[in-house]
KENUMI-178564 format. One record per residue: z, y, x of N, C-alpha, C, O in turn; residue in one letter. Coordinates in steps of 0.1 Angstrom, whole numbers, plus 5000, padded with zeros to 4 digits. Last residue first. Layout:
atom n.zz = Z	n.yy = Y	n.xx = X	ca.zz = Z	ca.yy = Y	ca.xx = X	c.zz = Z	c.yy = Y	c.xx = X	o.zz = Z	o.yy = Y	o.xx = X	type = a
...
***
This chain:
atom n.zz = 8999	n.yy = 7113	n.xx = 3530	ca.zz = 9004	ca.yy = 7102	ca.xx = 3537	c.zz = 8995	c.yy = 7090	c.xx = 3537	o.zz = 8998	o.yy = 7079	o.xx = 3543	type = m
atom n.zz = 8987	n.yy = 7131	n.xx = 3513	ca.zz = 8988	ca.yy = 7134	ca.xx = 3527	c.zz = 8992	c.yy = 7122	c.xx = 3535	o.zz = 8989	o.yy = 7121	o.xx = 3547	type = l
atom n.zz = 8966	n.yy = 7114	n.xx = 3489	ca.zz = 8978	ca.yy = 7122	ca.xx = 3493	c.zz = 8977	c.yy = 7124	c.xx = 3508	o.zz = 8968	o.yy = 7120	o.xx = 3515	type = g
atom n.zz = 8946	n.yy = 7099	n.xx = 3477	ca.zz = 8943	ca.yy = 7112	ca.xx = 3482	c.zz = 8954	c.yy = 7120	c.xx = 3487	o.zz = 8953	o.yy = 7132	o.xx = 3490	type = g
atom n.zz = 8966	n.yy = 7081	n.xx = 3453	ca.zz = 8953	ca.yy = 7084	ca.xx = 3460	c.zz = 8951	c.yy = 7098	c.xx = 3465	o.zz = 8954	o.yy = 7107	o.xx = 3458	type = g
atom n.zz = 8988	n.yy = 7092	n.xx = 3428	ca.zz = 8982	ca.yy = 7081	ca.xx = 3436	c.zz = 8968	c.yy = 7085	c.xx = 3441	o.zz = 8961	o.yy = 7092	o.xx = 3435	type = s
atom n.zz = 8996	n.yy = 7114	n.xx = 3415	ca.zz = 9004	ca.yy = 7110	ca.xx = 3426	c.zz = 8998	c.yy = 7099	c.xx = 3434	o.zz = 9001	o.yy = 7097	o.xx = 3446	type = a
atom n.zz = 8984	n.yy = 7122	n.xx = 3392	ca.zz = 8978	ca.yy = 7127	ca.xx = 3404	c.zz = 8986	c.yy = 7123	c.xx = 3416	o.zz = 8982	o.yy = 7127	o.xx = 3428	type = g
atom n.zz = 8992	n.yy = 7109	n.xx = 3370	ca.zz = 8999	ca.yy = 7122	ca.xx = 3373	c.zz = 8994	c.yy = 7128	c.xx = 3386	o.zz = 9000	o.yy = 7138	o.xx = 3391	type = d
atom n.zz = 8968	n.yy = 7096	n.xx = 3348	ca.zz = 8975	ca.yy = 7096	ca.xx = 3361	c.zz = 8981	c.yy = 7109	c.xx = 3363	o.zz = 8976	o.yy = 7120	o.xx = 3358	type = t
atom n.zz = 8952	n.yy = 7094	n.xx = 3324	ca.zz = 8965	ca.yy = 7087	ca.xx = 3326	c.zz = 8970	c.yy = 7086	c.xx = 3340	o.zz = 8977	o.yy = 7076	o.xx = 3343	type = g
atom n.zz = 8935	n.yy = 7109	n.xx = 3307	ca.zz = 8936	ca.yy = 7112	ca.xx = 3321	c.zz = 8950	c.yy = 7107	c.xx = 3326	o.zz = 8958	o.yy = 7114	o.xx = 3331	type = h
atom n.zz = 8940	n.yy = 7101	n.xx = 3282	ca.zz = 8926	ca.yy = 7098	ca.xx = 3288	c.zz = 8926	c.yy = 7101	c.xx = 3302	o.zz = 8917	o.yy = 7096	o.xx = 3310	type = s
atom n.zz = 8965	n.yy = 7111	n.xx = 3276	ca.zz = 8963	ca.yy = 7096	ca.xx = 3278	c.zz = 8950	c.yy = 7093	c.xx = 3285	o.zz = 8949	o.yy = 7083	o.xx = 3292	type = r
atom n.zz = 8959	n.yy = 7138	n.xx = 3274	ca.zz = 8968	ca.yy = 7133	ca.xx = 3284	c.zz = 8966	c.yy = 7119	c.xx = 3287	o.zz = 8966	o.yy = 7114	o.xx = 3298	type = a
atom n.zz = 8942	n.yy = 7137	n.xx = 3251	ca.zz = 8937	ca.yy = 7141	ca.xx = 3264	c.zz = 8946	c.yy = 7137	c.xx = 3275	o.zz = 8941	o.yy = 7133	o.xx = 3286	type = l
atom n.zz = 8961	n.yy = 7129	n.xx = 3232	ca.zz = 8949	ca.yy = 7120	ca.xx = 3235	c.zz = 8943	c.yy = 7124	c.xx = 3248	o.zz = 8939	o.yy = 7115	o.xx = 3256	type = e
atom n.zz = 8978	n.yy = 7150	n.xx = 3232	ca.zz = 8983	ca.yy = 7137	ca.xx = 3236	c.zz = 8972	c.yy = 7128	c.xx = 3239	o.zz = 8973	o.yy = 7120	o.xx = 3249	type = a
atom n.zz = 8961	n.yy = 7171	n.xx = 3224	ca.zz = 8968	ca.yy = 7172	ca.xx = 3237	c.zz = 8972	c.yy = 7158	c.xx = 3241	o.zz = 8970	o.yy = 7154	o.xx = 3253	type = a
atom n.zz = 8952	n.yy = 7172	n.xx = 3198	ca.zz = 8944	ca.yy = 7166	ca.xx = 3208	c.zz = 8950	c.yy = 7165	c.xx = 3222	o.zz = 8944	o.yy = 7158	o.xx = 3231	type = g
atom n.zz = 8968	n.yy = 7202	n.xx = 3190	ca.zz = 8961	ca.yy = 7190	ca.xx = 3185	c.zz = 8951	c.yy = 7185	c.xx = 3196	o.zz = 8943	o.yy = 7193	o.xx = 3201	type = p
atom n.zz = 8995	n.yy = 7215	n.xx = 3199	ca.zz = 8982	ca.yy = 7214	ca.xx = 3205	c.zz = 8975	c.yy = 7202	c.xx = 3201	o.zz = 8975	o.yy = 7192	o.xx = 3208	type = m
atom n.zz = 9019	n.yy = 7211	n.xx = 3186	ca.zz = 9013	ca.yy = 7225	ca.xx = 3186	c.zz = 8999	c.yy = 7225	c.xx = 3192	o.zz = 8992	o.yy = 7235	o.xx = 3190	type = a
atom n.zz = 9025	n.yy = 7185	n.xx = 3193	ca.zz = 9022	ca.yy = 7189	ca.xx = 3179	c.zz = 9015	c.yy = 7202	c.xx = 3177	o.zz = 9007	o.yy = 7204	o.xx = 3169	type = d
atom n.zz = 9031	n.yy = 7188	n.xx = 3220	ca.zz = 9019	ca.yy = 7181	ca.xx = 3216	c.zz = 9015	c.yy = 7183	c.xx = 3201	o.zz = 9003	o.yy = 7183	o.xx = 3198	type = f
atom n.zz = 9055	n.yy = 7203	n.xx = 3218	ca.zz = 9043	ca.yy = 7208	ca.xx = 3225	c.zz = 9030	c.yy = 7202	c.xx = 3221	o.zz = 9020	o.yy = 7208	o.xx = 3218	type = l
atom n.zz = 9071	n.yy = 7186	n.xx = 3203	ca.zz = 9068	ca.yy = 7199	ca.xx = 3198	c.zz = 9055	c.yy = 7205	c.xx = 3205	o.zz = 9047	o.yy = 7211	o.xx = 3198	type = a
atom n.zz = 9073	n.yy = 7164	n.xx = 3221	ca.zz = 9067	ca.yy = 7163	ca.xx = 3208	c.zz = 9063	c.yy = 7176	c.xx = 3202	o.zz = 9052	o.yy = 7177	o.xx = 3196	type = p
atom n.zz = 9086	n.yy = 7175	n.xx = 3245	ca.zz = 9073	ca.yy = 7171	ca.xx = 3245	c.zz = 9066	c.yy = 7170	c.xx = 3231	o.zz = 9055	o.yy = 7174	o.xx = 3229	type = l
atom n.zz = 9113	n.yy = 7180	n.xx = 3244	ca.zz = 9104	ca.yy = 7191	ca.xx = 3241	c.zz = 9090	c.yy = 7187	c.xx = 3239	o.zz = 9081	o.yy = 7194	o.xx = 3233	type = k
atom n.zz = 9125	n.yy = 7157	n.xx = 3253	ca.zz = 9129	ca.yy = 7163	ca.xx = 3240	c.zz = 9120	c.yy = 7173	c.xx = 3235	o.zz = 9119	o.yy = 7176	o.xx = 3223	type = a
atom n.zz = 9114	n.yy = 7152	n.xx = 3278	ca.zz = 9110	ca.yy = 7143	ca.xx = 3267	c.zz = 9114	c.yy = 7149	c.xx = 3253	o.zz = 9108	o.yy = 7145	o.xx = 3243	type = k
atom n.zz = 9102	n.yy = 7173	n.xx = 3300	ca.zz = 9114	ca.yy = 7172	ca.xx = 3291	c.zz = 9109	c.yy = 7164	c.xx = 3279	o.zz = 9102	o.yy = 7169	o.xx = 3270	type = d
atom n.zz = 9079	n.yy = 7156	n.xx = 3322	ca.zz = 9085	ca.yy = 7167	ca.xx = 3315	c.zz = 9097	c.yy = 7163	c.xx = 3307	o.zz = 9101	o.yy = 7152	o.xx = 3306	type = g
atom n.zz = 9065	n.yy = 7135	n.xx = 3333	ca.zz = 9076	ca.yy = 7141	ca.xx = 3341	c.zz = 9084	c.yy = 7152	c.xx = 3334	o.zz = 9094	o.yy = 7156	o.xx = 3338	type = q
atom n.zz = 9046	n.yy = 7126	n.xx = 3315	ca.zz = 9053	ca.yy = 7116	ca.xx = 3323	c.zz = 9065	c.yy = 7122	c.xx = 3330	o.zz = 9075	o.yy = 7115	o.xx = 3333	type = t
atom n.zz = 9037	n.yy = 7149	n.xx = 3302	ca.zz = 9041	ca.yy = 7137	ca.xx = 3294	c.zz = 9049	c.yy = 7127	c.xx = 3302	o.zz = 9058	o.yy = 7121	o.xx = 3296	type = a
atom n.zz = 9030	n.yy = 7165	n.xx = 3323	ca.zz = 9040	ca.yy = 7169	ca.xx = 3314	c.zz = 9046	c.yy = 7157	c.xx = 3306	o.zz = 9058	o.yy = 7156	o.xx = 3304	type = l
atom n.zz = 9009	n.yy = 7149	n.xx = 3333	ca.zz = 9020	ca.yy = 7152	ca.xx = 3342	c.zz = 9032	c.yy = 7156	c.xx = 3333	o.zz = 9043	o.yy = 7152	o.xx = 3335	type = l
atom n.zz = 8991	n.yy = 7151	n.xx = 3312	ca.zz = 8997	ca.yy = 7138	ca.xx = 3315	c.zz = 9009	c.yy = 7140	c.xx = 3324	o.zz = 9019	o.yy = 7133	o.xx = 3322	type = n
atom n.zz = 8985	n.yy = 7178	n.xx = 3314	ca.zz = 8992	ca.yy = 7173	ca.xx = 3302	c.zz = 8998	c.yy = 7160	c.xx = 3304	o.zz = 9009	o.yy = 7157	o.xx = 3300	type = l
atom n.zz = 8972	n.yy = 7178	n.xx = 3338	ca.zz = 8984	ca.yy = 7186	ca.xx = 3337	c.zz = 8992	c.yy = 7181	c.xx = 3324	o.zz = 9004	o.yy = 7180	o.xx = 3325	type = l
atom n.zz = 8950	n.yy = 7161	n.xx = 3332	ca.zz = 8960	ca.yy = 7157	ca.xx = 3343	c.zz = 8973	c.yy = 7165	c.xx = 3341	o.zz = 8984	o.yy = 7159	o.xx = 3342	type = i
atom n.zz = 8938	n.yy = 7177	n.xx = 3312	ca.zz = 8943	ca.yy = 7163	ca.xx = 3309	c.zz = 8953	c.yy = 7159	c.xx = 3319	o.zz = 8963	o.yy = 7153	o.xx = 3316	type = g
atom n.zz = 8930	n.yy = 7199	n.xx = 3327	ca.zz = 8940	ca.yy = 7201	ca.xx = 3316	c.zz = 8946	c.yy = 7187	c.xx = 3312	o.zz = 8958	o.yy = 7186	o.xx = 3310	type = v
atom n.zz = 8912	n.yy = 7187	n.xx = 3344	ca.zz = 8923	ca.yy = 7194	ca.xx = 3350	c.zz = 8934	c.yy = 7195	c.xx = 3339	o.zz = 8946	o.yy = 7193	o.xx = 3341	type = a
atom n.zz = 8892	n.yy = 7177	n.xx = 3326	ca.zz = 8900	ca.yy = 7168	ca.xx = 3335	c.zz = 8913	c.yy = 7174	c.xx = 3340	o.zz = 8923	o.yy = 7168	o.xx = 3340	type = k
atom n.zz = 8883	n.yy = 7201	n.xx = 3315	ca.zz = 8889	ca.yy = 7191	ca.xx = 3307	c.zz = 8898	c.yy = 7181	c.xx = 3315	o.zz = 8909	o.yy = 7178	o.xx = 3311	type = e
atom n.zz = 8872	n.yy = 7213	n.xx = 3338	ca.zz = 8883	ca.yy = 7219	ca.xx = 3332	c.zz = 8891	c.yy = 7210	c.xx = 3323	o.zz = 8903	o.yy = 7210	o.xx = 3322	type = a
atom n.zz = 8852	n.yy = 7194	n.xx = 3343	ca.zz = 8862	ca.yy = 7196	ca.xx = 3353	c.zz = 8874	c.yy = 7203	c.xx = 3347	o.zz = 8886	o.yy = 7199	o.xx = 3350	type = k
atom n.zz = 8836	n.yy = 7197	n.xx = 3321	ca.zz = 8842	ca.yy = 7184	ca.xx = 3324	c.zz = 8853	c.yy = 7185	c.xx = 3334	o.zz = 8863	o.yy = 7178	o.xx = 3333	type = d
atom n.zz = 8828	n.yy = 7225	n.xx = 3322	ca.zz = 8837	ca.yy = 7220	ca.xx = 3311	c.zz = 8843	c.yy = 7206	c.xx = 3314	o.zz = 8855	o.yy = 7204	o.xx = 3311	type = a
atom n.zz = 8831	n.yy = 7241	n.xx = 3354	ca.zz = 8823	ca.yy = 7233	ca.xx = 3345	c.zz = 8833	c.yy = 7227	c.xx = 3334	o.zz = 8845	o.yy = 7224	o.xx = 3338	type = q
atom n.zz = 8846	n.yy = 7273	n.xx = 3358	ca.zz = 8846	ca.yy = 7259	ca.xx = 3360	c.zz = 8837	c.yy = 7252	c.xx = 3350	o.zz = 8835	o.yy = 7257	o.xx = 3339	type = l
atom n.zz = 8849	n.yy = 7300	n.xx = 3353	ca.zz = 8836	ca.yy = 7295	ca.xx = 3358	c.zz = 8835	c.yy = 7280	c.xx = 3361	o.zz = 8825	o.yy = 7275	o.xx = 3365	type = g
atom n.zz = 8872	n.yy = 7310	n.xx = 3343	ca.zz = 8872	ca.yy = 7306	ca.xx = 3357	c.zz = 8858	c.yy = 7302	c.xx = 3362	o.zz = 8856	o.yy = 7302	o.xx = 3374	type = t
atom n.zz = 8868	n.yy = 7318	n.xx = 3316	ca.zz = 8876	ca.yy = 7327	ca.xx = 3325	c.zz = 8875	c.yy = 7323	c.xx = 3340	o.zz = 8876	o.yy = 7332	o.xx = 3348	type = q
atom n.zz = 8852	n.yy = 7298	n.xx = 3305	ca.zz = 8847	ca.yy = 7312	ca.xx = 3305	c.zz = 8855	c.yy = 7321	c.xx = 3315	o.zz = 8849	o.yy = 7330	o.xx = 3320	type = s
atom n.zz = 8869	n.yy = 7276	n.xx = 3309	ca.zz = 8855	ca.yy = 7276	ca.xx = 3315	c.zz = 8850	c.yy = 7290	c.xx = 3316	o.zz = 8844	o.yy = 7295	o.xx = 3326	type = t
atom n.zz = 8891	n.yy = 7283	n.xx = 3294	ca.zz = 8892	ca.yy = 7280	ca.xx = 3308	c.zz = 8879	c.yy = 7282	c.xx = 3315	o.zz = 8878	o.yy = 7288	o.xx = 3326	type = i
atom n.zz = 8880	n.yy = 7284	n.xx = 3268	ca.zz = 8886	ca.yy = 7296	ca.xx = 3274	c.zz = 8887	c.yy = 7294	c.xx = 3289	o.zz = 8884	o.yy = 7304	o.xx = 3297	type = n
atom n.zz = 8872	n.yy = 7257	n.xx = 3265	ca.zz = 8862	ca.yy = 7268	ca.xx = 3265	c.zz = 8867	c.yy = 7281	c.xx = 3271	o.zz = 8860	o.yy = 7287	o.xx = 3279	type = e
atom n.zz = 8897	n.yy = 7245	n.xx = 3265	ca.zz = 8887	ca.yy = 7241	ca.xx = 3275	c.zz = 8877	c.yy = 7252	c.xx = 3276	o.zz = 8873	o.yy = 7256	o.xx = 3287	type = i
atom n.zz = 8907	n.yy = 7257	n.xx = 3241	ca.zz = 8914	ca.yy = 7259	ca.xx = 3254	c.zz = 8904	c.yy = 7256	c.xx = 3266	o.zz = 8903	o.yy = 7264	o.xx = 3275	type = l
atom n.zz = 8889	n.yy = 7246	n.xx = 3222	ca.zz = 8890	ca.yy = 7261	ca.xx = 3224	c.zz = 8897	c.yy = 7264	c.xx = 3238	o.zz = 8893	o.yy = 7273	o.xx = 3245	type = e
atom n.zz = 8895	n.yy = 7219	n.xx = 3224	ca.zz = 8882	ca.yy = 7224	ca.xx = 3228	c.zz = 8882	c.yy = 7239	c.xx = 3231	o.zz = 8876	o.yy = 7244	o.xx = 3240	type = q
atom n.zz = 8920	n.yy = 7216	n.xx = 3214	ca.zz = 8919	ca.yy = 7215	ca.xx = 3228	c.zz = 8905	c.yy = 7220	c.xx = 3233	o.zz = 8904	o.yy = 7226	o.xx = 3244	type = m
***
Protein backbone atom coordinates (compact mmCIF):
# COMPACT_ATOMS: atom_id res chain seq x y z
CA UNK A 1 0.00 0.00 0.00
CA UNK A 2 2.88 2.34 0.72
CA UNK A 3 4.03 2.17 -2.91
CA UNK A 4 0.52 3.09 -4.08
CA UNK A 5 0.39 6.02 -1.66
CA UNK A 6 3.81 7.20 -2.84
CA UNK A 7 2.74 6.98 -6.48
CA UNK A 8 -0.39 9.00 -5.77
CA UNK A 9 1.54 11.68 -3.92
CA UNK A 10 4.16 11.99 -6.63
CA UNK A 11 1.59 12.09 -9.44
CA UNK A 12 -0.88 14.46 -7.79
CA UNK A 13 1.09 16.50 -5.29
CA UNK A 14 -1.24 15.45 -2.47
CA UNK A 15 0.22 15.12 0.99
CA UNK A 16 0.81 11.49 1.98
CA UNK A 17 -1.73 11.56 4.82
CA UNK A 18 -4.45 12.87 2.53
CA UNK A 19 -3.63 10.32 -0.17
CA UNK A 20 -3.70 7.52 2.39
CA UNK A 21 -7.05 8.68 3.72
CA UNK A 22 -8.52 8.90 0.21
CA UNK A 23 -7.34 5.41 -0.69
CA UNK A 24 -8.62 4.07 2.64
CA UNK A 25 -12.05 5.57 2.04
CA UNK A 26 -12.19 4.16 -1.48
CA UNK A 27 -11.14 0.72 -0.28
CA UNK A 28 -13.71 0.85 2.50
CA UNK A 29 -16.37 1.81 -0.03
CA UNK A 30 -15.40 -1.23 -2.10
CA UNK A 31 -15.48 -3.41 1.01
CA UNK A 32 -18.93 -2.24 2.03
CA UNK A 33 -20.59 -1.73 -1.34
CA UNK A 34 -18.55 -3.82 -3.79
CA UNK A 35 -18.93 -7.32 -5.14
CA UNK A 36 -18.38 -9.56 -2.11
CA UNK A 37 -17.27 -12.45 -4.35
CA UNK A 38 -14.43 -10.41 -5.88
CA UNK A 39 -13.32 -8.58 -2.77
CA UNK A 40 -11.00 -11.27 -1.33
CA UNK A 41 -9.02 -11.47 -4.57
CA UNK A 42 -8.60 -7.70 -4.67
CA UNK A 43 -7.47 -7.46 -1.06
CA UNK A 44 -5.17 -10.48 -1.45
CA UNK A 45 -3.50 -8.77 -4.41
CA UNK A 46 -2.99 -5.58 -2.41
CA UNK A 47 -1.27 -6.34 0.91
CA UNK A 48 -2.45 -3.92 3.56
CA UNK A 49 -5.62 -2.95 1.69
CA UNK A 50 -8.02 -4.59 4.14
CA UNK A 51 -6.33 -2.92 7.10
CA UNK A 52 -6.35 0.47 5.40
CA UNK A 53 -10.04 0.05 4.53
CA UNK A 54 -10.83 -0.78 8.16
CA UNK A 55 -8.83 2.19 9.45
CA UNK A 56 -11.01 4.50 7.36
CA UNK A 57 -14.21 2.74 8.33
CA UNK A 58 -16.68 5.06 6.70
CA UNK A 59 -17.99 5.01 3.19
CA UNK A 60 -18.26 8.80 3.20
CA UNK A 61 -22.05 8.68 3.41
CA UNK A 62 -22.29 10.28 6.81
CA UNK A 63 -21.63 13.91 7.55
CA UNK A 64 -21.20 16.78 5.19
CA UNK A 65 -23.82 15.74 2.67
CA UNK A 66 -26.12 17.99 0.72
CA UNK A 67 -29.17 17.29 2.83
